[in-house]
BAMI-302507 format. One record per residue (C-alpha): y negated, z, x negated. Coordinates in steps of 0.02 Angstrom, whole numbers. Each point is the difference from the previous one (the first is absolute). Last residue first. Layout:
# residues N
SITE      y      z      x
SITE      Y      Z      X
...
This chain:
# residues 446
SITE      y      z      x
SITE   -198  -1049   2912
SITE    142     61    111
SITE     76   -175     71
SITE     12     -4    185
SITE     62   -165     13
SITE   -144    -69     97
SITE   -131     86   -112
SITE     84    -55   -144
SITE     -8   -176     74
SITE   -173     -3     45
SITE    -59     61   -175
SITE    105   -126    -81
SITE    -73   -151    106
SITE   -182     68    -29
SITE     32     16   -185
SITE     57   -186      3
SITE    159    -32    -93
SITE     52    -56   -164
SITE    124    163    -30
SITE    -81     49   -157
SITE   -176    -25     75
SITE     51     95    144
SITE     83    143    -85
SITE   -177     12    -91
SITE   -115      0    144
SITE    104    120    106
SITE     20    143   -129
SITE    132    120     28
SITE     22     13   -185
SITE     48   -178    -45
SITE    207     40    -35
SITE    -18    127    183
SITE    -71   -148     69
SITE    138   -126    -35
SITE    118    129     53
SITE    -78     12    173
SITE     -9   -175     23
SITE    172    -37    -39
SITE     79    150    107
SITE   -101    -54    140
SITE     40   -187     -6
SITE    181     46    -31
SITE     12    110    158
SITE   -101   -133     92
SITE    116   -135    -52
SITE    160    122     52
SITE    -66     38    173
SITE    -40   -205     34
SITE    182    -15    -55
SITE     83    127     96
SITE    109     91   -116
SITE    158    -28   -140
SITE    -20     95   -140
SITE     37    -90   -150
SITE   -176    -26    -65
SITE    -57    165      5
SITE    173     70    -72
SITE    -41    -99   -183
SITE   -172    115     -6
SITE    103    161     33
SITE    139    -40   -114
SITE   -137    -41   -131
SITE    -76    170     35
SITE    150     94    -39
SITE     64    -97   -135
SITE   -170      2    -96
SITE     17   -189    -98
SITE    -85     44   -167
SITE    136    -72   -125
SITE    -11   -165    107
SITE   -187    -15     -7
SITE      2      8   -193
SITE    -38    134   -129
SITE    -12   -100   -175
SITE     36     72   -153
SITE    178    -37    -11
SITE    141     58    132
SITE    -51    112    150
SITE     97    148     17
SITE   -144    134    -82
SITE   -135    -74     60
SITE     64    -49    180
SITE     51    178     46
SITE   -174     56    -74
SITE    -87   -125    130
SITE    104     61    131
SITE    -21    176    -26
SITE   -193    -24     -1
SITE     -5    -96    146
SITE    110    129    105
SITE   -119    132    -68
SITE   -151    -84     38
SITE     64    -28    193
SITE    166     66     57
SITE      2   -127    138
SITE    -70   -126   -113
SITE     -9   -164    128
SITE     10   -136   -127
SITE   -157   -139      7
SITE    -94     66   -167
SITE    167    -13    -77
SITE      3   -188     -6
SITE   -175      2    -80
SITE     88     97   -146
SITE    141   -111    -10
SITE    -94   -151     -2
SITE   -117     67   -161
SITE    154     33   -107
SITE     26    179    -56
SITE    -25     51   -181
SITE    107     96   -120
SITE    -32     72   -184
SITE    147     52   -101
SITE    145     99    109
SITE    -31    186    -96
SITE    -71     69    152
SITE   -160    116     14
SITE   -143   -116    -53
SITE     54   -161     84
SITE     67    107    160
SITE   -182     57      4
SITE    -87   -161    -21
SITE    127    -75    145
SITE    -36    124    124
SITE   -185    -29     -9
SITE     16   -183      6
SITE    110     25    147
SITE   -133    121     77
SITE   -149   -137    -21
SITE    123   -134     76
SITE     28    116    157
SITE   -171     41     16
SITE    -45   -132    126
SITE    145     75    124
SITE   -101    132     47
SITE     27     45    156
SITE    189    -62    -12
SITE     -5    137   -154
SITE    -22    146    125
SITE   -177     91     -4
SITE    -17    182    -56
SITE    -92     82    150
SITE   -124    141    -56
SITE    -13    156    117
SITE   -141    122    -43
SITE     11    178     71
SITE    193    -36     49
SITE     70    155    -92
SITE    -86    141     92
SITE     25    -98    160
SITE    190    -32    -27
SITE     21    188    -72
SITE    -62     62    178
SITE    108   -116     88
SITE    160     39    -99
SITE    135   -121     -6
SITE    170      2     80
SITE    -78     52    166
SITE     49   -157    100
SITE   -200    -41     32
SITE    -54     52   -179
SITE    165   -137    -56
SITE    -90   -131     96
SITE   -158     31    -87
SITE     59     10   -163
SITE     80   -186     23
SITE     96    -10   -164
SITE    -68    -96   -158
SITE    -66    147    -79
SITE   -131     65   -132
SITE    -68    159    -39
SITE   -160     33   -115
SITE    -23    184    -50
SITE   -154     59   -101
SITE     43    164    -85
SITE   -100    169    -48
SITE    138    130     -7
SITE     35    181     29
SITE    164     83    -25
SITE     71    142    105
SITE    114    105   -102
SITE    148     49    101
SITE    130   -110    -73
SITE    177    -68     66
SITE    -58   -173     34
SITE   -190    -19    -84
SITE   -130     56     99
SITE   -142    -87     74
SITE   -189    -11     20
SITE   -150   -139     18
SITE    -36     99    152
SITE     13   -156    144
SITE     72   -137   -119
SITE    125    130    -66
SITE     43     78    164
SITE     27   -182     78
SITE    122    -41   -124
SITE     96    176     25
SITE     27    -71    173
SITE     49   -152    -31
SITE    125     79   -119
SITE     76     67    156
SITE    -12   -159    109
SITE     88    -82   -124
SITE    -73   -144   -105
SITE     46   -190     48
SITE   -144    -43     75
SITE   -113     36   -158
SITE     81   -153    -94
SITE   -100     25   -146
SITE    -98    162    -22
SITE   -116    -44   -149
SITE    -74    162    -78
SITE   -163    -41    -94
SITE    -86    114   -135
SITE    -76    178    -18
SITE    183     76     15
SITE    117   -148     14
SITE    131     86   -107
SITE     -4    147    123
SITE     33    -86    148
SITE    142   -102    -68
SITE    104    143    -54
SITE    -19    125   -148
SITE    187     67    -51
SITE     58    169    -38
SITE    159     15   -100
SITE    183      3     47
SITE    -13    -67    177
SITE    163    -58     27
SITE     54    117    141
SITE   -152     42     89
SITE   -169     80    -24
SITE     66     70   -173
SITE   -152    -70   -103
SITE   -138    -24    102
SITE    -24   -167     78
SITE   -116   -149     26
SITE   -107    -40    148
SITE     41   -180     20
SITE    172    -18    -88
SITE     45    141     68
SITE    -51    -39    175
SITE    110   -154      5
SITE    147     62    -99
SITE    110     34    162
SITE    -56   -159     81
SITE     65   -101   -146
SITE   -153   -117    -66
SITE    -31   -170     -5
SITE    -67     -2    179
SITE   -120    143    -26
SITE   -104    -88   -136
SITE   -108     72   -129
SITE   -121    -62    -93
SITE   -115     93   -145
SITE   -163    -77    -46
SITE    -55    124   -139
SITE   -180     31    -53
SITE   -111   -124   -100
SITE    -27    -92    185
SITE    -44    136     79
SITE   -194    -41     32
SITE     70   -155     97
SITE     25   -172    -46
SITE    190      7    -81
SITE     49    118    158
SITE    -42   -133    131
SITE     79   -129   -112
SITE    163    113    -30
SITE     -4     19    205
SITE    -22   -184     28
SITE    150    -51   -136
SITE    121    128    102
SITE    -37    -97    165
SITE     50   -176    -92
SITE     59    -88    140
SITE    195     32    -44
SITE     39     83    176
SITE   -125    -30    145
SITE   -173     65     16
SITE    -88    180      9
SITE   -111     81   -143
SITE    -50    173     77
SITE   -168     63   -105
SITE    -67    176    -15
SITE   -171     30    -37
SITE    -62     35   -177
SITE   -126   -120    -32
SITE    -17   -112   -137
SITE    141   -128     47
SITE    -55    -30    202
SITE   -139   -142    -58
SITE    101    -76   -134
SITE    160    -11    102
SITE    -56    -81    145
SITE    -93   -129   -107
SITE    168    -40    -80
SITE     91     -4    155
SITE   -137   -135     77
SITE     26   -100   -167
SITE    195     19     28
SITE      4    -43    171
SITE   -113   -149    -48
SITE    109    -78   -127
SITE    -55     40   -192
SITE    157     70    -44
SITE    110    125   -130
SITE    -38    199     14
SITE     49     59   -162
SITE    109    160     -1
SITE    115    -67   -134
SITE   -157    -51    -93
SITE    -66    165     -8
SITE    162     95    -50
SITE     -5   -131   -146
SITE   -177     55    -33
SITE     45    179     20
SITE    135     -9   -131
SITE    -98    -92   -124
SITE   -160    127     27
SITE    134    141    -13
SITE     70    -68   -161
SITE   -163    -21    -65
SITE    -45    170     42
SITE    150     75    -80
SITE    -10    -89   -161
SITE   -168     56     -2
SITE     46    179      6
SITE    125    -32   -130
SITE   -109    -72   -117
SITE   -155    125     27
SITE    136    147    -10
SITE     63    -69   -184
SITE   -180    -33    -63
SITE    -42    188     65
SITE    153     75   -104
SITE    -33   -111   -162
SITE   -174     54      4
SITE     24    183     34
SITE    138     15   -127
SITE   -121    -62   -141
SITE   -146    108     50
SITE   -154   -100     -4
SITE   -155     88    -71
SITE    -78    -43    117
SITE      6      6    200
SITE    112   -107    102
SITE    -47    -81    174
SITE    146    -65    113
SITE     33   -154     89
SITE   -159    -89      0
SITE    -56    -94    169
SITE   -186      1      4
SITE     32    167     96
SITE     96     75   -138
SITE   -152    -36   -116
SITE   -117     66    102
SITE     95    145      5
SITE     21     28   -181
SITE   -192    -39    -36
SITE    -50    139    131
SITE    126    127    -85
SITE    -84    -26   -163
SITE      1   -115   -146
SITE    -30     33   -186
SITE    184    -32    -72
SITE     53   -128     97
SITE    160    -87     54
SITE     22   -123    154
SITE    186    -63     49
SITE    -22   -163     64
SITE    176    -98     91
SITE    -20   -189     12
SITE     33    -62    176
SITE   -179    -31     52
SITE    -37   -113   -149
SITE   -162    -85     19
SITE   -104    131    107
SITE    101    142    -62
SITE    -41    -53   -184
SITE   -173     -8     50
SITE    -35    167     86
SITE    109     68   -146
SITE   -130    -76   -142
SITE   -146     75    124
SITE     86    159     -5
SITE     14     -4   -197
SITE   -183    -16    -13
SITE    -56   -114   -136
SITE   -104    -21   -155
SITE    126     96   -108
SITE    127     68    118
SITE      5    155    112
SITE    131     27    128
SITE    139    -58   -116
SITE    145   -110     79
SITE    183      3    -16
SITE     51   -162     71
SITE    174    -39     81
SITE     96   -158     43
SITE    -94    -94   -135
SITE    -44   -194     22
SITE    -38    -26   -198
SITE   -109   -160     23
SITE    -78     49    174
SITE    -20    185     -5
SITE    -29    -21   -184
SITE   -172   -102     36
SITE    -37    154     98
SITE     25    138   -142
SITE    -89   -121   -130
SITE   -150     -4    106
SITE      9    190     41
SITE      6     69   -178
SITE    133     65   -129
SITE    156    -99     53
SITE    181     37    -45
SITE    167    -65     47
SITE    160     84     13
SITE    182    -61     43
SITE    107    149     85
SITE    152     64    -85
SITE    -27    177      6
SITE    -27      5   -186
SITE   -138   -144     30
SITE    -84    129    111
SITE    -28    137   -127
SITE    -43   -135   -143
SITE   -137    -75    128
SITE    -52    156     62
SITE    -59     62   -185
SITE    -88   -174    -34
SITE   -107    -16    156
SITE    -38    189    -37
SITE    -48    -53   -182
SITE   -106   -143     36
SITE   -119    102    118
SITE    -73   -144    125
SITE    155     40    130
SITE     93   -127    101
SITE    183     -1    -27
SITE     89   -152     88
SITE    192     46     45
SITE    128   -146     11
SITE    177     55     63
């Protein structure tokens, strides 16, 4: 690792060089600010030991310039004459630490090792967060997605409860993360909990945590999702699958911000934003008594509808491109592409599983396709293709079948063109007035 020592005292530079080269660091020295900034570019040090007072220059100004030119460079300030004010300024400007002369050998070595360790942890965190954020990207430019983004940007800064509704596979979790990521809680935890994915007897333990000995197998105390989400966001996916007993405890957390671990008596206070999601008809469940009415109204402060893929077919090419890029980065099959006519054809399929089904389809084709080009044959979705084929084999009244075809075709084309009558009419080479009349006649939702 390269270290640049910047000090106008030659003896200090030489001493530090000998000490650090014994630790297998590669060192160079600079005795003034100009040389230091030149070596920042030519030597490209990972760490700089910088004196606060240089001949004809202020080390704090040099620190500021280093951080502007090379933000990832670690800077440790050293000084024999400065006080607490300079130290505070240095830390605010981005210095890792501030050491006073005379410099102890052990102190120097430990500080450098700690600086590198902390920098590596920070770099790993940023890399993981970037990877995490890329997986939670909301892909698309269709009108439903644009409207969704506007809605998210308005509600994210608040702490209001949000209920996300929509079919399975439409990306409700992505919406929840987007709200969290644009909120004041973005630097704190985003914790997800899915009742449907956990055995009923373990739901409360997973959600609220448990004390040691609370039940057979509880060999140690464990924090639950609620506790882990303190000061952050808790995403309750498939809230409609939660038992009435658990619903009552979630309601208490929402109302009072309090809960107890399973087997515990100590009340814990938390500050957590709750976002819930479901594909079920909660109103019907409330009427049937399988979902608490008071919890429903507590959760449903702001309602967001996650649009199905059939209403945003124009986003399918972007989604496929996104998935292919992910698979190219993650899998060892070499770089693959997908032919344009295959993408165009997929826009006409009805994906009952929405984005999840599309992603699974592309992943399967990516793995099983020969060569580096994914073709239409590789991408045929079994279920959707069958539905498309069945349409032509059904024997019905001709006029009725023609009407079904027109409605199905025009609805698909409207979806492909963001529900724009003028754009659809242009693409189909018909007059806008004729298309508008036909849409009204077929009762197509615009």
